[in-house]
C-alpha positions as CSV (number, residue, x, y, z in Angstrom):
1,X,40.6,42.0,7.0
2,X,41.0,42.4,10.8
3,X,41.8,40.1,13.7
4,X,39.3,41.4,15.7
5,X,36.0,41.1,12.5
6,X,33.0,40.3,13.8
7,X,34.0,37.5,11.2
8,X,36.4,35.7,9.9
9,X,37.2,33.2,6.7
10,X,39.2,30.2,6.8
11,X,42.0,31.1,5.7
12,X,42.8,35.0,8.0
13,X,42.9,33.2,11.3
14,X,46.4,34.7,12.4
15,X,50.0,32.4,11.0
16,X,50.9,31.7,14.8
17,X,47.1,31.2,15.4
18,X,46.5,26.6,16.8
19,X,43.6,25.8,18.6
20,X,45.1,22.5,20.5
21,X,42.6,19.2,22.0
22,X,45.1,20.5,25.7
23,X,44.2,24.5,25.1
24,X,40.6,23.3,25.5
25,X,38.7,22.9,29.5
26,X,37.0,19.3,29.8
27,X,35.4,17.8,32.2
28,X,33.2,15.1,33.1
29,X,29.6,14.8,32.0
30,X,28.6,14.8,35.5
31,X,28.3,18.4,36.0
32,X,27.7,19.7,32.6
33,X,24.3,21.5,32.9
34,X,24.5,22.7,29.2
35,X,27.3,22.1,26.3
36,X,28.3,22.5,22.8
37,X,29.5,20.5,20.3
38,X,30.5,22.2,16.8
39,X,28.6,24.8,17.1
40,X,29.7,27.4,13.9
41,X,27.6,29.8,13.2
42,X,26.9,31.5,10.0
43,X,25.5,35.1,8.2
44,X,25.4,34.4,4.9
45,X,29.1,32.8,3.7
46,X,30.5,34.8,6.6
47,X,31.7,33.1,9.7
48,X,30.8,34.2,13.2
49,X,32.3,31.2,15.0
50,X,33.5,27.4,14.3
51,X,33.6,24.6,16.0
52,X,33.3,25.5,19.2
53,X,32.9,22.5,21.5
54,X,32.0,24.4,25.2
55,X,31.2,22.1,28.4
56,X,28.5,24.7,30.7
57,X,28.6,23.5,34.7
58,X,25.6,23.6,36.5
59,X,25.2,26.4,38.7
60,X,28.7,27.8,37.8
61,X,29.5,31.2,36.5
62,X,31.3,31.1,33.4
63,X,32.8,34.0,32.2
64,X,33.0,34.5,28.1
65,X,36.2,37.2,27.8
66,X,38.1,38.2,24.3
67,X,38.7,41.0,21.7
68,X,35.3,43.2,20.6
69,X,33.7,41.1,17.5
70,X,35.4,37.9,18.4
71,X,32.4,35.9,18.4
72,X,31.5,36.0,22.6
73,X,27.8,37.6,21.4
74,X,27.7,34.7,18.8
75,X,28.0,32.2,20.6
76,X,25.7,33.1,23.5
77,X,22.9,34.0,21.3
78,X,23.8,30.8,20.0
79,X,22.8,29.3,23.0
80,X,18.5,30.0,23.3
81,X,18.6,30.0,19.7
82,X,18.1,34.1,19.5
83,X,19.7,33.7,16.3
84,X,16.4,32.3,14.3
85,X,15.3,35.1,14.8
86,X,17.8,36.4,12.0
87,X,17.2,35.6,8.8
88,X,20.6,35.4,7.2
89,X,21.7,33.5,10.1
90,X,22.7,29.9,10.3
91,X,23.6,27.2,12.9
92,X,25.4,23.3,12.8
93,X,26.6,21.5,15.7
94,X,24.9,20.6,18.4
95,X,23.6,22.8,22.0
96,X,22.7,20.3,24.6
97,X,20.4,20.2,27.3
98,X,20.7,18.3,29.4
99,X,21.7,16.5,26.8
100,X,19.0,17.1,24.6
101,X,20.0,19.0,21.4
102,X,18.0,22.2,21.4
103,X,18.2,22.4,17.4
104,X,15.9,19.5,17.6
105,X,13.4,19.3,14.7
106,X,10.9,18.8,17.5
107,X,12.2,21.3,19.5
108,X,10.1,24.3,19.8
109,X,12.2,27.9,21.4
110,X,9.7,29.5,22.3
111,X,10.0,26.6,25.4
112,X,13.8,27.3,24.9
113,X,13.7,30.7,25.9
114,X,11.5,30.3,29.0
115,X,14.1,28.1,30.3
116,X,18.0,29.4,29.0
117,X,17.1,33.2,29.6
118,X,19.1,36.0,28.6
119,X,19.3,40.3,30.1
120,X,20.9,42.4,27.4
121,X,23.9,44.5,27.6
122,X,21.1,47.2,28.3
123,X,18.3,47.4,30.4
124,X,15.3,46.7,28.5
125,X,12.4,46.9,30.3
126,X,9.2,46.9,28.2
127,X,8.8,51.5,28.4
128,X,4.6,51.7,28.6
129,X,4.3,49.1,31.4
130,X,4.7,49.6,35.4
131,X,7.2,47.7,37.1
132,X,4.7,44.7,37.9
133,X,3.5,44.0,34.6
134,X,7.1,44.0,33.5
135,X,7.8,41.1,35.8
136,X,4.8,39.3,35.1
137,X,5.2,39.7,31.4
138,X,6.3,36.0,30.6
139,X,3.4,34.9,32.3
140,X,0.5,36.4,31.2
141,X,2.1,35.3,27.5
142,X,1.6,31.7,28.0
143,X,-1.7,32.5,29.5
144,X,-1.9,32.8,33.5
145,X,-3.5,34.8,34.8
146,X,-4.2,33.7,38.4
147,X,-3.9,37.2,40.8
148,X,-2.2,35.5,43.9
149,X,0.3,33.1,41.9
150,X,1.3,36.8,39.5
151,X,1.7,38.7,43.2
152,X,3.9,35.8,44.3
153,X,5.7,34.7,40.8
154,X,6.6,38.5,40.6
155,X,7.5,39.7,44.6
156,X,9.6,35.7,44.6
157,X,11.6,37.2,41.0
158,X,11.9,40.3,42.3
159,X,13.6,39.8,45.8
160,X,16.4,36.7,43.6
161,X,17.0,40.6,41.4
162,X,17.8,42.5,45.0
163,X,14.8,44.7,44.2
164,X,11.7,44.2,46.2
165,X,12.3,46.4,48.9
166,X,13.2,49.6,46.2
167,X,9.6,49.1,44.4
168,X,7.9,47.8,46.3
169,X,5.3,50.3,47.4
170,X,6.2,51.8,43.7
171,X,4.4,48.6,41.5
172,X,2.1,50.7,39.2
173,X,4.8,53.0,38.5
174,X,6.2,52.7,35.1
175,X,9.3,50.2,34.8
176,X,11.3,53.3,32.5
177,X,10.9,55.2,36.2
178,X,13.3,53.2,37.4
179,X,17.2,54.2,37.5
180,X,19.1,52.7,34.7
181,X,20.9,49.8,37.9
182,X,17.8,48.8,38.8
183,X,16.1,48.3,35.4
184,X,19.0,45.7,34.5
185,X,18.0,44.3,38.0
186,X,14.0,44.6,36.7
187,X,15.1,43.1,33.1
188,X,16.9,40.5,35.6
189,X,13.9,40.1,37.5
190,X,11.7,38.9,34.4
191,X,13.8,36.4,33.6
192,X,13.9,34.7,36.6
193,X,9.9,35.0,36.9
194,X,9.7,32.3,33.9
195,X,12.3,30.4,36.4
196,X,14.9,29.4,33.7
197,X,17.6,26.6,33.7
198,X,19.8,28.5,32.9
199,X,20.0,33.0,33.1
200,X,22.7,34.6,29.4
201,X,24.5,37.8,30.6
202,X,25.6,39.9,27.3
203,X,27.5,42.1,29.5
204,X,25.3,43.3,32.0
205,X,27.5,46.0,33.6
206,X,28.5,48.2,30.9
207,X,26.2,50.8,31.3
208,X,26.1,51.0,34.4
209,X,27.7,53.2,36.4
210,X,30.4,51.4,40.1
211,X,28.2,50.7,42.8
212,X,25.3,49.9,40.3
213,X,27.7,47.4,38.9
214,X,28.4,45.9,42.7
215,X,24.6,45.7,42.4
216,X,24.7,43.6,39.9
217,X,27.9,41.3,40.9
218,X,26.6,40.6,43.8
219,X,23.0,39.4,42.8
220,X,25.5,37.2,39.8
221,X,27.0,35.8,43.3
222,X,24.0,34.8,44.8
223,X,22.2,33.6,41.8
224,X,24.1,30.8,40.4
225,X,23.0,29.1,43.7
226,X,20.2,28.4,42.6
227,X,20.5,28.9,38.0
228,X,23.2,28.2,36.1
229,X,25.0,31.7,34.5
230,X,27.4,32.4,31.2
231,X,28.8,36.2,31.2
232,X,29.6,38.0,28.5
233,X,32.1,40.7,29.9
234,X,34.9,42.7,29.1
235,X,36.5,43.2,32.4
236,X,39.1,41.2,33.3
237,X,38.8,42.0,36.6
238,X,34.7,42.1,36.8
239,X,35.6,37.7,35.3
240,X,38.1,37.4,37.9
241,X,35.3,38.1,41.0
242,X,32.2,36.8,39.4
243,X,32.9,34.0,37.9
244,X,34.0,30.1,38.7
245,X,35.1,29.1,35.1
246,X,36.6,31.7,31.8
247,X,36.6,30.4,28.2
248,X,39.2,33.3,26.2
249,X,37.1,33.8,22.5
250,X,39.8,34.9,19.7
251,X,38.4,35.7,16.0
252,X,35.5,32.8,16.4
253,X,37.4,30.1,18.3
254,X,37.8,29.3,21.6
255,X,41.5,29.3,22.8
256,X,41.9,28.5,26.2
257,X,38.7,27.5,29.1
258,X,40.0,26.3,32.4
259,X,39.0,27.6,36.2
260,X,39.0,31.5,36.2
261,X,41.3,31.7,39.2
262,X,43.8,28.9,37.2
263,X,43.4,30.7,34.0
264,X,44.2,34.5,34.8
265,X,47.1,33.5,36.9
266,X,48.5,30.6,34.4
267,X,47.3,30.4,31.1
268,X,48.2,27.7,28.7
269,X,48.9,29.9,25.8
270,X,50.5,33.3,24.9
271,X,46.8,34.4,23.5
272,X,45.5,34.0,26.6
273,X,48.3,36.0,28.3
274,X,48.6,38.6,25.9
275,X,45.2,39.5,25.8
276,X,44.8,39.5,29.8
277,X,48.0,41.6,30.3
278,X,46.8,44.7,27.8
279,X,48.8,43.3,25.4
280,X,45.9,43.9,22.4
281,X,41.8,43.7,22.2
């Protein structure tokens, strides 16, 4: 099995691969918004990620980097219970949001997905809906029909997503009529409309051109004053530009996490340095 496989087994880690406590960034609980403890996700008998304990600081951008198939998306989807929708997936360990385990039996996953929004790799506007209806879809889903409230939320979310001025005269146009970069910002606006506490972003610029990518990165810088962000990226320069913290994933484990500038200029682990400098990946 290849080392960068989507799954791993107990015996297929590289022989020189070792996780040490010193490799993992730890922080005082004072500014932690989310935290995973011994988080493991399996697909049937195959392991996607194993025993990941990771703090996510409040109103900071945390970047997840690592080779394709190393468990980044598996980890991200565990943060808002998206694996509940996959029949063969099982999750053990804890994911804490403000010290409450989101996997406790009394926790409603629908509410969790409102508190922890997600933006996917490709823009995901609802194809049959207008720009306006795309933004307020989540509110309507929970029964909100007050027109003035919906209008207020729509304008606020589009403004937060740096899109309102571009679409304010086109609210009835289909969401799919927008450019790729605008569609991604529309997807972000839809996530922001329900006022999430955490925003998960799975390679949000991978399908966009450089200009649209720059707009999304500027948006991330603005949004982190309002919401905690976790972003997956394969672009080392992007991770360096947008994130405060970076975690390096490899075959289902976190090898190293720390301040982004420190991790990129002075990593503690040899395998982190090898990945950042392009020797594998």
